[in-house]
C-alpha positions as CSV (number, residue, x, y, z in Angstrom):
1,X,21.9,-59.8,-67.4
2,X,24.8,-58.6,-64.8
3,X,24.3,-54.8,-65.7
4,X,20.2,-55.5,-65.2
5,X,21.0,-57.4,-61.8
6,X,23.3,-54.7,-60.6
7,X,20.6,-51.8,-61.6
8,X,18.0,-53.8,-59.3
9,X,20.3,-54.2,-56.6
10,X,21.4,-50.5,-56.6
11,X,17.5,-49.3,-56.9
12,X,16.6,-51.4,-53.9
13,X,19.5,-50.0,-51.8
14,X,18.4,-46.5,-53.1
15,X,14.6,-47.2,-52.3
16,X,15.8,-48.3,-49.0
17,X,17.9,-45.1,-48.2
18,X,14.9,-42.7,-49.4
19,X,12.4,-44.5,-46.8
20,X,14.9,-45.3,-44.3
21,X,14.5,-49.1,-44.5
22,X,17.0,-51.9,-44.7
23,X,17.9,-53.2,-48.1
24,X,16.1,-56.6,-46.8
25,X,12.7,-54.2,-45.8
26,X,13.0,-52.6,-49.0
27,X,13.3,-55.8,-51.3
28,X,10.5,-57.3,-49.3
29,X,8.2,-54.3,-50.2
30,X,9.5,-53.8,-53.7
31,X,8.7,-57.6,-54.1
32,X,5.3,-57.4,-52.2
33,X,3.9,-54.6,-54.2
34,X,5.2,-55.3,-57.6
35,X,8.1,-52.8,-57.7
36,X,10.7,-55.6,-58.6
37,X,8.3,-56.9,-61.5
38,X,8.1,-53.1,-62.8
39,X,12.0,-53.1,-62.9
40,X,12.0,-56.3,-64.7
41,X,9.5,-55.5,-67.4
42,X,10.7,-51.9,-67.9
43,X,14.4,-51.8,-67.6
44,X,15.2,-51.0,-71.0
45,X,13.7,-47.5,-70.2
46,X,14.2,-47.1,-66.3
47,X,17.8,-47.6,-66.5
48,X,18.0,-44.6,-68.8
49,X,16.7,-42.5,-65.9
50,X,18.3,-41.0,-63.0
51,X,17.9,-43.3,-59.5
52,X,15.8,-40.6,-58.1
53,X,13.5,-40.9,-61.1
54,X,13.4,-44.8,-60.5
55,X,12.8,-44.6,-57.1
56,X,10.0,-42.3,-57.5
57,X,8.7,-44.6,-60.1
58,X,8.8,-47.5,-57.9
59,X,6.9,-45.3,-55.5
60,X,4.0,-45.1,-57.5
61,X,4.0,-48.5,-58.9
62,X,4.1,-49.8,-55.3
63,X,1.2,-47.6,-54.2
64,X,-0.9,-48.6,-56.9
65,X,-0.4,-52.1,-55.8
66,X,-1.6,-51.5,-52.3
67,X,1.8,-50.2,-51.1
68,X,2.0,-47.5,-48.2
69,X,5.2,-45.8,-48.6
70,X,5.3,-42.9,-50.9
C-alpha cells in the first residue's frame, strides 16, 4: 500500500510539473476528472510504465471525463 501511495503522489507531482500547476491544483483536477480513480484501479499496469506514459494516460482519462488539459 505504501508503494501505491508514493506512486500516486509522484504521478500528481509529475502531472503538476507538466501542466505548470501546483500540486494541490493537480490533485483537485485529477480527483474531479477521475484521474485518481484511474491510478487506483489500474495501478498494477500503470506502475510498470514510465512516469511520462502515466501522465499521458492521466491526461487522456481526464479529458474523456470532461477535463480541459492535455
